N, C-alpha and C positions, 0 to 999 in steps of 0.2 A: 764426620768430625763434629763434636759439639760446638755450638756457637754461644753457649751460655756464658754471659758476661765476659766475652773475649773482646777487648777493645781493639778495633781495627781502624785504620786511617779513614778520615771523613770522606775523602774522594772515593775510596773503595766501597764504603758503606752506601753512598749515594748510587754508585753505578750498579751494585748488586740489587738494590731496591728497584731502581728504574728499569733494569733489564727484566726483572721478574714481572713488573707491571706491563712492559711491552709484550712479554711472552703470554700474558693473560689477555692480551688484546685491548688494553685500556689506556694505551699511551696515545691518545687522540682526543678530539672533541667528543664530549659525552652526548651531544645532540645539538640541534638548531631549533630555535623557536621564533615565531613572529610576535612582536609586541607592538602596541600602539606607539606612535611617535609623539610622546608627551613627556612631561617632566620626569616621569618614573623611569624613562629610558636612560637618564644620565647615569654614568658609571658602568653600564652594561658594555659587553665586548662584542663588536661586530664579527659575525661568523663568515660573512661574505663581503667582497668589495662592493662599494656603491658606485654604479655608473649612472651618470645623469640621464634621466628619461626625457626631460625637456630642458631647453635652455633657460637661463635666467639673466636678464628678463627674456621672455619668449616673444617679444615684439620690440620695436623701437619706441622707447618711452621718454617722455619729457622729464628732464632733471630739475626743472624749475617751473614756478608759476609764471606764465608769460604768453608769448604769441609765436606759433609755428609759422615760419617763413621760408622762402627760397633764399639761400645765401647770396645767389647771384643778383637778386633784386636789391641787395643792400650794399653792393660793391662800391658805389660812389658816395655813400653816406659819410659826411664829415661834420665836425662841430659847426663850421660856418656854412656848410652846404648840405642840409639835411635831406633825407629821402622820405617821401610820404607814400604809404601803402594802404590800399583799400582792404577792408575786412571782407572775407569771403573768398575771393579769387587770389588775393595776394597775402593774406594773413588770417590766422585762425587761433582763437583763444584756447589755451591748454592749461590744466592744473598739473602739478607735479605727479608723475606716474601715468598721465594720460597717453594714449597711443598717438603717435605723430601721423598726420595725414600723409598719404602716399606721395603727394606732390612736394612735401616740405623736406628740407634737410638741415634745418637749424631752428633754434628757439632763442628769442630775445627775451631776457628777464623783464618782468613787468615794470620794475623800478627804472629801467633804461628807456622806457617808451613815453612819448608825449601823446596822450589821447586827444583826438580831434572829433568834433561833431560833423554833421553833414556839410556845414558851411566852411569847414576847415578851421574852426575856432578851437583854441586850446581849452580843455576842460579836465583838470586833474582829478575831479571826483567821478568821472565817467569811466567805469570799469568794463563797459561793453561799448567801446567807441565805434564810430562809423569808419574812422581812418586812424592810422598811427603814424607818428613821425619819429624817425631814427636819426641819430647824429653820430653813429659809428657803424662800420661794416661788421659783418659776421663771417667767420670761417665756416666751411661746411662741417656739419655735425656738432656745432657748438651747442652745449647745454642739452645734449641728447645722450641717453643711455642706449647704445645700440644693442640689438638682440644678441645675446650671448656675451655681453660685456663681462659678466661674473662667471657664468657656467655655460658651457656649450654641450648640447646633446651628445651623449657618448663619451664624455670626459670622465676620467676617474676622479671622483669627489673624495672618497674616503677608502683607505685600504682595509682589508680584513685584519682583525686584531686590534683595531683602534678602540680605545676606551672612550665611549661617547661623552662629549662635553656639551654644555648648553648650545654653543655656537654650531656644533656638528648637527644638532637636531634642526636648526634653522636652515643649514645648507641642504640637508636631505629633503626637507619640506619644499625648499625653493626649486629643487630639480625634480619634483614630481612624486615624492614618496609620502605615504601616511603610516607606514609600518617600518620597523627595523628587524632585520634577520640577525639575531644575536645567539651567542653560545649559551647552551643550557648551563645554569649555575650548578656547580657541584654541591651535592648535599653531604654535609659533614656531621656525623654523629659524635658527640663528645660525652664520654662516660667517666665521671669522677668516682673513684673507688677509695674506700678506707673507712673502717669502723670508727675512727677518731674524728671524722669530718662532721661538721654541723653547718646548716645554711647561714648565709649572711644575715645579720640582725639577731642571731641567737645570743643568749647570755652564756658565752663559752666558759666552761669550767676547766680547771687545770687538766691537761691531757687531751682536751678537745681542740680541734683546729677549725677555724672558719674556712669554708671551702669557697675559694674565689678563682682558682685556676681555670675552671670551666668558663667563667665570665670572660677572663682575658683571652682564652683560646677562641671562644665564640666571637668576640669582638674582632680578633685578628682575621678569622675566617670571613666575617662579613665585610671587613675593610678590604680584603683581597678578592672579593667577588663571589664568595661562596654563600651557601645557605646553611647556617649552623643549627643544630638541634642539640640542646643540653638535656641529657637524661638525668633522672634523679640519682642522688648519691647511692651507690651500691656498697654495702659493707664487705669486709674482707671475708668472703665466703666463695669458694671456688665454684660451686654449683650456681650461685646467684649471678656471678660475673659471667660465667659461660652462657647463661640464659640471656643476659642483657646484651652480650656481644652478638649472639645469634639474632636477636631482634634488630639490633642496629645494622647488621649486615644486610638484612632484607630492605631496610629503609634508607640506606646511605650509600654514597660512592666512596667514602673514606671514613674510617673510624679512628678517633683519638681516644685511646684508653689511658686515662690519667692516673698516675701513681702505681705502686706495686711493680715497678720495673726493675728493682734492685734484686738483692739475693737474700732478703730476710725470710723468716718463717711464714710471713703473711703476704709475701710478694708473689702474686699469682699470675701476673700478666704474661710472662714468658710461657708458663704452662698452658694458659688459655689459648694463646696463639698456636702453640704446638698441637693442641688437641683439635682445634678448629681449622687448621690450615698449615701453612709453611712458615716456620720461624727462620728468617733469613739472617738477621743481625741481632745480637744482644750485647751491646756495649760498643760505643764509638769513642775514639780518642779525641774528645773535645771536653773542655771545661768552661763553664758548668754544663752538665747535661750528658755525661758519659754513659749512664745506664739506659740509653735509648734502645727501644725495641723496634725492629722493622720486619714486617711480614705480610702475608696474604691470608685471608680467611675465606672459606667457601660459603656461598649462598645455597639455598635448597636446590636451585636449578643447576648447580655445578659451577656457576660463574665464581671467579675469584675477585675479591676487592681488597685494596691495601688497608693495612692497619698499622698504626704507629703507637707504640707504648711510650707515653710521655712521662718523663720523671716528675716526681711530686713536688720538688722544690720550685718555688715560683719563677725564679730567674731561669732555671733550667727548662721549665715548661715553655716560657715565652720565647726563649732562644730556639728551642726545638721547633716551634712554629715557624720562626723566620728561616731556619736552615732547611727544614724538610717539607713543611706544608705549603708555604708560599710558592716555591718553584713548581710543585706538583699541580696546584690550582692554576698557575699560569699556563702550564702545558694543556690542561683540560679546557681552559677558556680560550686558548689560541692567542694569547698575548705574550709579550716578552716578560720574563721575570723582572721584578723591580730591581733596579740598579741604583744604589745610593751614591750620592756625590761623595767623592773621596778627596780629602785634603791632607796635607802634611803638617804636623804639629810637633812641638817640642814637649817631651814628657817632663812634668814638674817634680817628680820624685822617683826614687828607685823602686822597682817592682820585681817580684820574683814570680816564677811560673813553673808548673809541673813540666819536667823535661820531655816527657813522652807524649804530651797532648797539645793540640791546638787550643790556645787559651783565649776565649772571647772576653776581653776586658772592657768594662763600661767606663767612659770618660765624660767629663764636662769640658767644653771648649770655650776659651776666651781669648781676646786679643789684647795684649799688653804692649804698648808701643807698636812696633812693627812686627812683633812675634805672635804667631798663633800658638797657644799653649793648651795642652791636654792634661787635666788633673784627674788621676784615677779615682774612681768611686769604690765603695766597699765591695769586696770580691765575693762574699758569701753567696751561695746559691739561693738562700732564703730571703735575701734583702731585695724585695720587690721595689723599694724606693730607689734603689740604684738605677733601675730602668726608668722610673718616673723622672729622675733628675738627669739622666744621661742625654748628652747631645749626640753621642755616637758610640761606635764599637771599634776597638782596634784588636786585631788578631795577632797574638804572639805565636809564631809558628812552633810546631813540635821540634824538639831538639835544642832549644835554648832554655836557660834557667832563669831568665829575667833580663831586665834592661836597666841601665844606669839613668839617673836624673840627667836631663838634657838631651837624651837620645831622640832622634827624629823618628816619628812613627806615622803610619797611614791610618787615618780615621775615616770610617764609613759613617757619614752624617745621618742622623735621624731628623735633624732640623735643617733649616736653610742656612746658608753661609752668612746671612744677615744677623743671625743671633749673636755670634761672637762680637760683632761690631757694636752691639748695644749692651754688652755684658760688663758689669763691674765685678772684678775678681777681688774678694776679700779673703785673705789667708791670715790666720792667727788664732787668738784666743776665742773660745766659744762664748757667745752671749745670746740669750734667748731673744733679746730685743732686735737682733739682726733679722730674725724671721719676720718681725713686724715691719721692719724697714723693707724687706724684700716684697712683702705684700703691698705696701703703699707705693713703692717705687715702680712696680709693674704697671700701675695706672698712669705713670708719667713717661712711658716709653723706654724704660730701662729694665734690665734683668740683673738681679744681684745674686751672685753665687758665692757661697762661703765654704771654706775648707778649714776644719778645726784641727790645727796642728800645734796649738799652744802659742803663747806670746813670743817666745824666742824663735820658734819656727816661722812665725809671721815676719819677724824682722829679717830672718835669713832669706825668706822669699822675696822681700823687698830688695835686699842686696843683690839677688840674682835676677831682678827685674821680672818677677813671676807673679806680681800682684799689683793692683792699683792702690790698695791700702791694707793696713793690718790693724787688728784689734789687739790692744796690749794693756796689761795692768801689772807691770813688773815693779815690785817694791825694792828700793835701794836700802839695804839694812843700815848703811852708814848715815845717809842724809834723811831717810824717811820719805823721800820724794819718789814719785812714780815716773818710770819710763825714761827720764832724761839721761841718766848715766848710761843706760843700756843703748840709747841712740848713739851716743859718742863711741861706745865700744863696738857695736855691731853694724852701724851705718856711717863709718867715718868718711867724710868727704861727700856724702849724699845729702843735699838740702831737702829737708822735710818740714811739713807743717804738723804740729801736734795739736789735735783738736779734742777738747773734752766731750765725751759722749754722755756719760752718766756717772754718778756716784752710786754704788750699790753695796748692799750688805753681803758679807760672807759669814758663814757659820756652819754648824754641824747639822746635817740632816739625819734624822733617826725615824724609826718606825713609829706609827701612831701610838700614842700613849707612852713612848720612850721606855720600853720594857727593861732596858739595861741601866736605866737611871743615869744616862750620860749627861754631864753638865758643862764640861770644859775639855780642853786638849789634854789635860792631865789624865783624864779617864781613858785616853787611847792606849796608855801603857798597862791597863788592866788586862790580865791574861785571857779573860773570857770575852773581851771585846774584839770583834773583827772589823778592820778598817778597809776601805777601798779608796785608792789614791788617784790623783790625776797623773798624766804622763810627764816625763822629764821635760823641762822647758815651759810648762804651763805656769801662768802667773799664780794660779791657785796653789800649785805645788811650791813655788818660791815663797809664797806667803806662809804656808804651813811650815816649811823648813826654818824660816826666819823666827817664827814664834816657838817652835820646838827647841831651837837653840837658846832662845831667851829663857825658856823654862828648864833648860838642861835635861831634856828628854832625848836619849839616843834613838835614832830611827829603828835600830834593830830590836828595840823593845816593843815596837808597834806591830801587832799581828796584821798582815795584809798590806803593809806599807808598799810592797813591791807589786801588789795587785793594781793594775793601771787601767783607767778609762780615759777617753778623749773628750768627753763633754760632760757638762753638769747633769744633763738628763740621763746619760749613761750611768753616772754615779748614783743618781736617784733610783734608777731601775734596778741596779745591783742591790740596793738596800731594800726596796719594795719586794724583790723576789726572794729575800732571805740569804743572798750570797754574802752580804756584809751587814754589820750592825750600824755603821755610821760612815760618813764621808764629808769632807769640807766642800761646800757649794753655796749656791744662791737660793734665796727663798722661793723664787719663781719656779725653779726646778723641783723643790720640795712640794710646792703646792700642786704642780702638775701630776705628781705621783702620789698625792694624798699622804705626805709624810709630815711629821712635826719638824720644826726648825728652831735651832738654838742660836740666836744672833751673837756674833763675837766681834766682828771687825767691820769697819767701813772703808771701802777702797775706791779709787778713781779708775774708771775704764776709759781709755783714750783711743782715738783713731790716729794712726800714723800714716801720713800721706806724702809721698815724694812730690816736691813742688812742681816738677815738670808735668805731672798729671792734672794740675790745676789750670793749665793753659787752654785746653779744649773745653767742650761743653758736656763731656761724658758724666762728670760728677756733679754738674749743676743741680739736677733734681734732688740729689741727696742733701746738698746744702740748703736748698729751698725747704725740704721737709723738716729740717731742724727748727725752722721758724713756723711751721704749719701747726695751728692749734689742734686739729684733729689727730695728727700724728703724735704730738707731744702728750696729748691726753691718753692715747692708746699705750704709750710707753709708761707713763706715770701710773697707769692703772695696774701695772704688774707689781706684785709685792716686792718690796726691798729696793726700789729704784728712786733716786732723787735726780730730777733733770733740770734743776735750777741753773746749772752752768753748761747745759748742752749747747754746743756750737761755739764756745769760747776758745780762742787760740791761746795755748799755753806758751809763754815765752821760753825760748831755749837759750840759756846763757852762752855766749861765745866761748 
């Protein structure tokens, strides 16, 4: 039966792959090697248990600078009735770590001794006295490290499978070792394929893609204990790919063949595996990453080694590494597969999911009040930044079509549980200065995470207690005031502080040179002009609708009015790419994408903060930065911003 692009359940795909590796005799350690016991051993995996060859300490050692004595000779010593001992037969000077004389069973610290000369006179400067006087008794074995106090000969010090830490190296050296017997590191060949690929740093032209999947995969392999080798980019040519895989098979324990795993006319990975060995799986019911290929290829000597056809989309490639590569490397190294810490969090918004696949959804995690919240990140398989920003992964099982906002989910953390405790959740209107705030605030022990859902979406998040603050610039058409009437409408009964962040320009972004000659909102009604809008609830959309109504321009006369983006940068990207001619936005976004900007309006962008979040110290660094000259200068340097009133509290009439 053909396995070509037949999605099978993940558990079945793993078992089929692992059983084939077992049958090939490769489901075990790949080898054992002795390495010097030095700093380069950190991170390696012990292949054999470590049993102590010698005790530590291997003799009775003084734990203090002082005098070795017989405890029984001090039995009658008291503050008012001291005991005097003669050096030589009753006391012997020892430094910390010195061996204790066979006749002694205690050490008195030097600071508790009164040194005496031959005549019995006190001399505190004499560190080699003829006699010593004690005013307290000593129990047997006081201030002595007995032989084997730390490690005893024959004791298990470290088990096989232990990932060596700096302290482990010290323990091994202490019990008699100068080498470590460790698992041989798996060699992993990584072959990027695709005629459209160009190396990082290239001046990529339209249709060319910068190749970085092999960098990510190689870094994963190294982090998991393997030795990666990145082969040069191989164009979409079956003969060339076959030759490259044959070469890698002789030099590797595992091959990662990146891209070409789908079913297009230039997707050769499945054919390559079939020609060189056994194609076991082509298509796994997971998203992202379903066109994964699993198989074995032959070496010249007849041995079989595993090969994984890794999808070309960046998120799919990285998750393929986590799902298939890491457990295999763990088995070969003799360690346990990495087990992420799992927490329960509440989903901040509704999500949908392909009903037949396990869906690996990236989330960012924060703590708002007593609740751990998980905010979904962009789902597209090409958005590598969703992995950069992700605090963890939640798996939506096959058979469900999504989850409602507020649902409890299990999150496998990439980060420590301390991260949510120091995270400031900002949900609301997009503003590029929040990225500057995130940069500055990280140096002050906080992390700022923003989710761009529009001003109204931010107020709704505050109402559901899903954010610490929201960015908002909602214009009231009746009063001409910003935000206040919306606070009454959307946050009734919730005390908030309204803080001015910045005044900023809004205007039309257009291509360089303004080829359509756009000058005002009236030009949006021209039939040849394509507009790109912000999403419903965005302050920029409210501003647009307000002025369109004043100009008596119906929205159905604007081509592209229903074409929506969630950030100013996304609007700018749509214009720069030719998908639209213009869109309302801020000059900083226009500058970032090398667009021209036609200023139209000045608006106030505020931060809305529920007052109960002001009681702790989480937000303190943010308020401190509002008065920080370096931060204010960084914000003011962006085009279109006026920070004169930054940090001022806006009165909210009762």
